[in-house]
C-alpha positions in Angstrom: 0.0 0.0 0.0 1.3 3.4 -0.9 2.1 5.8 1.9 3.3 8.7 -0.3 1.9 12.2 0.1 1.8 14.9 -2.5 1.7 18.6 -1.5 0.6 21.1 -4.2 1.0 24.9 -3.9 2.1 27.7 -6.2 4.5 29.1 -3.5 7.8 27.1 -3.4 8.6 28.5 0.0 5.5 27.1 1.5 6.2 23.7 -0.1 9.7 23.6 1.4 8.2 24.5 4.7 5.9 21.4 4.5 8.9 19.2 3.6 11.0 20.4 6.5 8.1 19.9 9.0 6.9 16.6 7.7 9.8 14.7 6.1 10.8 12.8 9.3 7.3 11.2 9.5 6.1 11.1 5.9 7.2 10.4 2.4 6.6 13.8 0.8 6.6 14.9 -2.8 6.2 18.5 -3.9 4.5 20.1 -7.0 4.3 23.8 -7.9 0.7 24.2 -9.1 -2.0 21.9 -10.4 -0.5 21.0 -13.8 2.8 19.9 -12.2 0.8 18.0 -9.6 -1.1 16.0 -12.3 2.2 15.3 -14.1 3.8 14.0 -10.9 0.8 11.8 -10.3 1.3 10.2 -13.7 5.0 9.7 -13.2 5.3 8.7 -9.5 1.8 7.8 -8.4 -0.2 6.5 -6.8 -0.2 8.9 -3.8 -2.1 7.9 -0.7 -2.9 11.6 0.3 -2.9 14.7 -1.9 -2.8 18.1 -0.2 -3.6 21.2 -2.3 -3.8 24.9 -1.7 -7.1 26.5 -2.8 -5.8 29.8 -4.3 -3.5 29.0 -7.1 -3.1 30.7 -10.5 -4.4 28.9 -13.6 -5.9 25.8 -12.1 -7.2 26.4 -8.5 -7.3 23.8 -5.8 -10.9 22.9 -6.4 -10.3 22.3 -10.1 -7.1 20.3 -9.3 -8.7 18.1 -6.8 -11.7 17.5 -9.1 -9.1 16.2 -11.7 -7.5 14.1 -9.0 -10.9 12.5 -8.2 -11.2 11.4 -11.9 -7.6 10.1 -12.3 -6.9 8.7 -8.8 -10.3 8.3 -7.0 -8.8 6.3 -4.1 -6.3 9.1 -3.2 -7.5 11.0 -0.1 -7.9 14.7 -0.9 -7.2 17.5 1.5 -7.5 21.3 0.8 -5.8 24.2 2.5 -7.2 27.8 2.3 -6.4 31.2 3.7 -10.0 32.3 3.7 -11.0 31.3 7.2 -14.3 33.2 7.1 -15.9 31.1 4.3 -17.4 28.5 6.6 -20.2 27.8 4.2 -17.8 26.9 1.4 -15.8 24.8 3.8 -18.9 22.9 4.9 -20.0 22.4 1.3 -16.6 20.9 0.3 -16.5 18.7 3.4 -19.8 17.2 2.4 -18.4 16.4 -1.0 -15.4 14.4 -1.9 -12.7 16.2 0.1 -11.5 14.4 3.2 -10.5 17.5 5.2 -10.5 21.3 4.7 -7.8 23.1 6.7 -7.3 26.9 7.3 -3.9 28.5 6.6 -1.6 29.0 8.3 -2.0 25.4 9.5 0.2 24.3 12.6 2.5 21.5 11.6 1.1 19.2 14.3 -2.4 19.7 13.0 -1.4 19.0 9.5 0.6 15.9 10.6 -2.5 14.6 12.5 -4.7 15.2 9.4 -2.2 13.3 7.2 -2.1 10.3 9.6 -6.0 10.3 9.4 -5.8 10.5 5.6 -3.3 7.6 5.4 -5.7 5.5 7.6 -8.6 6.4 5.4 -6.6 5.4 2.3 -5.7 2.1 3.9 -9.4 1.4 4.7 -10.6 2.3 1.2 -7.9 0.4 -0.7 -8.2 -2.7 1.6 -11.9 -2.9 0.9 -11.4 -2.3 -2.8 -8.7 -5.0 -3.0 -10.8 -7.5 -1.0 -13.8 -6.9 -3.4 -11.6 -7.3 -6.5 -9.8 -10.4 -5.3 -13.1 -12.0 -4.2 -14.7 -11.3 -7.6 -11.6 -12.4 -9.5 -11.2 -15.7 -7.5 -15.0 -16.4 -7.8 -14.9 -15.9 -11.6 -11.7 -18.1 -11.8 -13.5 -21.0 -10.2 -16.4 -20.6 -12.6 -14.0 -20.6 -15.6 -12.2 -23.7 -14.2 -15.6 -25.5 -14.1 -16.4 -24.3 -17.6 -13.0 -25.6 -18.8 -14.0 -29.1 -17.6 -17.4 -29.0 -19.4 -16.1 -27.2 -22.5 -12.3 -27.6 -22.7 -12.1 -26.4 -26.3 -13.4 -23.0 -25.5 -12.0 -22.4 -22.0 -8.8 -24.4 -21.8 -6.5 -21.3 -22.3 -8.4 -18.8 -20.1 -5.7 -18.8 -17.4 -3.0 -18.2 -20.0 -5.0 -15.3 -21.5 -5.4 -13.8 -18.1 -1.6 -14.1 -17.3 -0.5 -12.6 -20.6 -3.1 -9.8 -20.3 -2.0 -9.0 -16.7 1.7 -8.9 -17.5 1.3 -6.7 -20.6 -1.0 -4.3 -18.8 1.5 -4.1 -15.9 4.3 -3.5 -18.4 2.3 -0.6 -19.9 1.4 0.9 -16.6 -2.3 0.5 -17.4 -5.0 1.5 -14.9 -7.5 -1.0 -13.5 -5.5 -4.1 -14.4 -8.0 -6.3 -12.6 -10.6 -5.4 -15.2 -8.3 -6.3 -18.0 -7.4 -9.6 -16.3 -11.1 -10.6 -15.9 -11.9 -9.6 -19.5 -9.1 -11.9 -20.7 -10.4 -14.7 -18.4 -14.0 -14.3 -19.6 -13.2 -13.5 -23.2 -14.5 -16.8 -24.5 -17.6 -17.0 -22.3 -19.8 -16.2 -25.3 -18.6 -19.5 -26.8 -21.1 -21.3 -24.6 -23.6 -20.6 -27.4 -21.3 -22.2 -30.1 -21.6 -26.0 -30.6 -18.6 -28.0 -29.4 -18.2 -29.4 -32.9 -17.7 -26.0 -34.4 -15.1 -25.0 -31.8 -13.2 -28.2 -32.5 -13.2 -27.4 -36.2 -11.8 -23.9 -35.4 -9.1 -25.4 -33.1 -8.0 -27.8 -35.9 -8.0 -25.0 -38.5 -10.8 -26.7 -40.5 -13.1 -24.8 -42.8 -16.4 -23.5 -41.4 -19.8 -23.1 -43.1 -21.2 -19.6 -43.4 -23.6 -20.4 -40.6 -20.9 -21.7 -38.3 -18.7 -18.7 -39.0 -21.6 -16.2 -38.3 -22.3 -18.0 -35.0 -18.7 -17.9 -33.9 -18.3 -14.2 -34.8 -21.2 -13.4 -32.5 -19.5 -14.8 -29.4 -17.8 -11.4 -28.3 -21.2 -9.7 -28.3 -22.8 -12.6 -26.5 -20.0 -12.5 -24.0 -20.6 -8.7 -23.6 -24.3 -9.2 -23.0 -23.7 -11.9 -20.4 -20.9 -10.0 -18.5 -22.6 -6.6 -18.5 -25.3 -8.1 -16.2 -22.7 -8.6 -13.5 -22.3 -5.5 -11.2 -19.0 -3.6 -11.6 -18.1 -5.5 -14.8 -19.5 -3.0 -17.3 -16.0 -2.0 -18.5 -15.0 -5.7 -18.7 -18.0 -6.2 -20.9 -16.8 -3.4 -23.3 -13.4 -5.0 -23.5 -14.9 -8.4 -24.3 -17.1 -7.0 -27.1 -14.1 -5.3 -28.8 -11.7 -8.2 -28.5 -11.4 -8.8 -32.2 -11.2 -5.1 -33.2 -8.2 -4.2 -35.3 -6.4 -1.0 -34.6 -7.5 0.4 -38.0 -11.1 0.0 -36.9 -10.5 1.6 -33.5 -12.1 5.1 -33.3 -9.2 6.2 -31.1 -6.5 4.8 -33.3 -4.9 8.3 -33.9 -5.0 9.4 -30.3 -2.0 9.1 -28.0 -1.8 5.9 -26.0 -3.7 6.5 -22.8 -3.0 3.9 -20.0 -6.0 5.2 -18.1 -8.5 4.4 -20.9 -9.2 0.9 -19.7 -11.8 -0.1 -22.3 -9.5 0.9 -25.2 -6.3 -0.4 -23.7 -7.9 -3.6 -22.6 -9.4 -4.4 -26.0 -6.0 -3.7 -27.7 -4.2 -6.0 -25.2 -6.8 -8.7 -25.6 -6.6 -8.7 -29.4 -2.8 -9.3 -29.2 -3.1 -11.9 -26.5 -5.8 -14.0 -28.3 -4.0 -13.9 -31.7 -0.6 -14.7 -30.1 -2.1 -17.7 -28.2 -3.7 -19.0 -31.4 -0.3 -19.1 -33.0 1.3 -20.8 -30.1 -1.5 -23.4 -30.2 -0.6 -24.2 -33.8 3.0 -24.9 -32.7 4.7 -21.6 -33.3 7.5 -20.6 -30.9 6.9 -17.3 -29.1 9.4 -15.1 -31.1 8.1 -16.6 -34.4 4.5 -15.9 -33.3 5.5 -12.3 -32.4 7.0 -11.8 -35.9 3.8 -13.1 -37.5 1.8 -10.5 -35.5 4.2 -7.7 -36.3 3.8 -8.5 -40.0 0.0 -7.9 -39.9 -0.1 -4.2 -40.8 -3.0 -2.3 -39.2 -4.1 -5.1 -36.9 -2.4 -4.2 -33.5 -1.3 -1.4 -31.3 2.5 -1.3 -31.7 2.8 -0.2 -28.1 1.2 -3.4 -27.0 3.3 -5.5 -29.3 6.5 -3.9 -27.9 5.4 -4.8 -24.4 4.8 -8.4 -25.5 8.2 -8.5 -27.0 9.8 -7.3 -23.8 7.9 -9.9 -21.8 8.9 -12.7 -24.2 12.6 -11.7 -23.7 12.1 -11.8 -19.9 10.4 -15.2 -20.0 12.6 -16.8 -22.6 13.1 -20.0 -20.7 13.0 -23.4 -22.3 10.0 -25.6 -21.3 10.3 -29.4 -21.6 7.7 -32.1 -21.1 7.7 -34.2 -17.9 5.1 -36.7 -16.5 4.0 -36.0 -13.0 1.6 -37.6 -10.5 -1.4 -35.4 -9.9 -0.2 -34.7 -6.3 2.9 -33.2 -7.8 1.2 -30.7 -10.0 1.5 -27.0 -9.1 -0.5 -23.9 -10.3 1.1 -22.3 -13.3 2.2 -25.6 -15.0 1.0 -26.1 -18.5 -0.6 -29.4 -19.9 1.7 -30.8 -22.6 -1.0 -33.1 -24.0 -4.8 -33.2 -23.9 -6.3 -35.1 -21.0 -8.7 -37.8 -22.1 -11.0 -39.7 -19.7 -11.0 -43.5 -19.8 -14.3 -43.2 -21.5 -12.7 -41.3 -24.4 -14.1 -37.8 -23.5 -11.9 -34.7 -23.8 -11.5 -33.3 -20.3 -8.7 -30.7 -20.7 -7.0 -29.5 -23.8 -3.2 -29.3 -24.3 -1.8 -25.9 -23.4 -4.2 -25.3 -20.5 -2.6 -23.7 -17.5 -3.1 -25.6 -14.2 -4.8 -23.9 -11.4 -5.3 -25.0 -7.8 -9.0 -25.7 -8.3 -8.2 -27.8 -11.4 -5.7 -29.9 -9.4 -8.3 -30.7 -6.8 -10.8 -31.7 -9.4 -8.4 -33.9 -11.3 -7.5 -35.7 -8.0 -11.2 -36.3 -7.5 -11.5 -37.7 -11.1 -8.6 -40.0 -10.5 -10.1 -41.3 -7.2 -13.2 -42.3 -9.1 -11.0 -44.0 -11.8 -12.1 -41.7 -14.6 -8.5 -40.6 -15.4 -5.0 -41.9 -14.8 -3.0 -40.7 -11.9 -0.3 -39.1 -14.0 -0.4 -36.2 -16.5 2.3 -34.8 -18.8 3.0 -31.1 -18.3 5.6 -28.6 -19.5 8.0 -27.1 -17.0 11.1 -25.0 -17.1 14.2 -27.1 -18.0 16.0 -25.9 -14.9 13.3 -27.3 -12.6 13.5 -30.9 -13.9 16.2 -31.9 -11.5 14.4 -30.4 -8.6 11.2 -32.3 -9.6 13.0 -35.6 -10.0 14.9 -35.1 -6.7 11.6 -34.4 -4.9 10.2 -37.7 -6.3 
């Protein structure tokens, strides 16, 4: 959790006074005016508490903190003013979205106490937000794990989609990464309306009839309609709907890359991730798949492709197949071959990333003698000796 505090004032002497008085107790950053404050937030944020003077040239304190509310809604906002007689204005602001309103000159001990209260408020707000997001994320992950057992062709790679999307979004400094993660995880949920036979044909690269193609192309919109009914997932639904949109069809294609524009950034990331994974599924190696994507002019955001390239370099570790007992599986491992039940039914597709809930379900399947007690997975080559020694 961030404990950083940003102080904004047009008077550099006042700012230095804050720093001298508070630096022993707090991590203080200074900005001369609202524009510099917004720039510092983009470069060094998030800030737990933001303190602003009211009377500043250009952008006053009220305007600045209104912008703060838009770009960093969880940051606690405090305003300082020299107009001590404007109690009505103070009350109005206190009833709005500003945590405290202090009169200038403000004694250092009063400001320090207010900052401590602001840090505690930030802790409470972010802890509740994190709990809600993690609960939602984990609940949806369990749902997708169940769907992957009932429809492995559509949902087998959801965990990998989610991991790539999260890592690219983090690399780009995107806002609301949890929404992009969930959009990747639920990107194929619209495929529940597509017959399994059609999905198998797509995975094998077989030709589709016009009717099958139309049905499959509808799945992003179906996914949007299903997801939009879940509270707090409206943005996720927008990303899912635009998952196949090429950059040339993006209405914001000519605008500067904005990491805070979650629907646009999320859709661009998802387009790259889905097409990249399709190439890996056909046997392409990561760098070859990346070159293939880069050769498709007008399809992708080059900023996203650059982030993917950097991640591939970081994760350039050879994976090799190894057969393990179910009890030896660990979350994050990847199935090297499809898992077929003893009755001949496809349970999990090759390439699926193992999760904890899947491990527990596979153990239950083995105990009822539906599957064998070993599976073949791909693991980093450097870990093979460790795995063998453990056995």
